[in-house]
C-alpha positions as CSV (number, residue, x, y, z in Angstrom):
1,X,-47.9,-75.6,32.6
2,X,-45.9,-72.9,33.9
3,X,-43.9,-73.5,37.2
4,X,-45.1,-70.1,38.9
5,X,-41.7,-70.5,41.4
6,X,-39.8,-70.2,38.3
7,X,-39.3,-67.0,37.1
8,X,-39.8,-66.2,33.3
9,X,-37.0,-64.8,31.3
10,X,-38.7,-62.9,29.3
11,X,-39.7,-60.5,31.9
12,X,-36.7,-60.7,34.0
13,X,-34.1,-58.8,31.5
14,X,-31.3,-59.1,34.4
15,X,-32.0,-63.3,35.1
16,X,-31.6,-63.1,31.3
17,X,-28.1,-61.3,31.6
18,X,-27.3,-62.9,34.3
19,X,-27.9,-66.9,32.4
20,X,-25.8,-65.8,29.8
21,X,-22.9,-64.5,31.1
22,X,-22.6,-67.8,32.6
23,X,-22.9,-69.7,29.3
24,X,-20.7,-67.4,27.4
25,X,-18.2,-68.0,30.8
26,X,-18.3,-71.9,30.8
27,X,-18.1,-71.5,26.8
28,X,-14.6,-69.9,27.2
29,X,-13.2,-72.6,30.2
30,X,-13.8,-75.2,27.5
31,X,-12.3,-73.6,24.9
32,X,-9.2,-73.6,27.3
33,X,-9.7,-76.8,28.7
34,X,-9.9,-77.8,24.8
35,X,-6.3,-76.1,24.3
36,X,-4.8,-77.5,27.8
37,X,-5.6,-81.1,26.7
38,X,-3.7,-80.2,23.0
39,X,-0.8,-79.0,25.5
40,X,-0.7,-82.1,27.0
41,X,-1.3,-83.9,24.2
42,X,2.0,-83.1,22.7
43,X,3.8,-83.2,26.1
44,X,2.4,-86.7,25.9
45,X,3.8,-87.1,22.2
46,X,7.5,-85.1,23.1
47,X,7.6,-88.1,26.1
48,X,6.8,-90.7,23.5
49,X,9.5,-89.3,21.4
50,X,11.9,-89.5,23.9
51,X,11.0,-93.8,24.8
52,X,9.4,-93.0,27.3
53,X,6.3,-95.3,28.1
54,X,3.0,-93.0,27.9
55,X,0.5,-95.8,29.7
56,X,3.6,-96.1,32.3
57,X,3.3,-92.4,33.0
58,X,-0.3,-91.7,33.1
59,X,-0.3,-94.4,36.0
60,X,2.1,-92.6,38.0
61,X,0.1,-89.5,37.0
62,X,-3.3,-91.3,38.7
63,X,-1.1,-92.9,41.4
64,X,0.1,-88.9,42.3
65,X,-2.8,-87.9,42.7
66,X,-4.0,-90.1,45.7
67,X,-3.0,-89.5,49.2
68,X,-0.2,-91.6,50.6
69,X,-2.6,-93.6,53.1
70,X,-4.7,-94.7,49.6
71,X,-1.9,-95.2,48.0
72,X,-0.7,-97.6,50.8
73,X,-4.2,-99.4,50.9
74,X,-4.5,-100.1,47.0
75,X,-0.9,-101.1,46.7
76,X,-1.8,-103.9,50.1
77,X,-4.7,-105.2,48.4
78,X,-2.9,-105.7,45.3
79,X,-0.2,-107.4,46.9
80,X,-2.6,-109.7,48.9
81,X,-4.7,-110.1,45.8
82,X,-1.3,-111.3,43.8
83,X,-0.5,-113.7,46.3
84,X,-3.4,-115.1,46.7
85,X,-3.1,-115.8,42.6
86,X,0.6,-117.3,43.3
87,X,1.6,-114.5,41.4
88,X,4.0,-112.3,43.6
């Protein structure tokens, strides 16, 4: 059953062209994302080659994305839990 609220793409050349443009933009962005992921992988390889711990750097990157208050709250909870387990 055809939904009358959805225009028929075959009859609307403008809508089809617009859709094609969106898809092509997404494809270009996906290519750029893949290239950036490759660049990041190279930086991590260089980092490891210089003796740095990649896992620690990834943790630091994750922490730096958070705002100060969020970081403080997480650290306080972690410290509380570690104390409760006798790990502090």
